[in-house]
N, C-alpha and C positions, 0 to 999 in steps of 0.2 A: 675609291668608290664608297658611297654611303652604305650603311648596313641595310637600309630598306631596299636599295637597288639590288644588293646581293641576295636578299631574301626573295625578292620577286623573281629574279633570274633563276634561282634554284627551284622555286616552286613551279615555274613554267617548264623547266627542264624535266621535272618529274610528272608533268601534266596533271598537276593538282589544282583545285580551285582554292580560293581563300576559305571557303566553307570547309573543305576537306582538312585544311591545316588547322583551322579554328577548332574543329571537332577533335582532332588529334591532341591539341593543346588543352582541350576542355575549357575554351573561352569563347566569347562572342566573336562573330566575324568582324565586327567593328573594331574590336581590340586588336585583332591580327592586322587589319587594314592600317591601323595607326602605326604598327611596327614597320610595315612596308613603306609607309609615307613619312617615316622618321618623325612622327608626332608623339611617340611614346618610347621610352627606354625599355629594353628587354632585361628582365631580371636574370640572374645567373641560372636558375633552374630551367626557365623557358629557353634560354640560349642553348643549354645542354640538350634539351628535348629536340630543338630544331636541328642541331648538329647531328643527332642520331637519325632523325627523320630523313635528312638530306644526305646522310652518309659523308659528311665533311667534318673538318675540325672546327672547334669554336674560333680558332685563330683565323680560319678562312672567312667565316661569317663576319668577324670583326675587321677584316681587311688587313690582317697582319701577315698572311701568307697567300700566295697566288695559286696554290694547287690544292 
């Protein structure tokens, strides 16, 4: 599964909007949308913030672990 699909799935499970996540990351909604659409690579700091927000490991977001 692509990273963008994982991010979208996690966001929907938490019932968050893209604006909610963008505000958490302190970025524009368009930037976060590009992450979900696999149009932009996530830097390490943002990856860690997203893992904390979604309460999963970075390996899960990267598709290295299934739990």
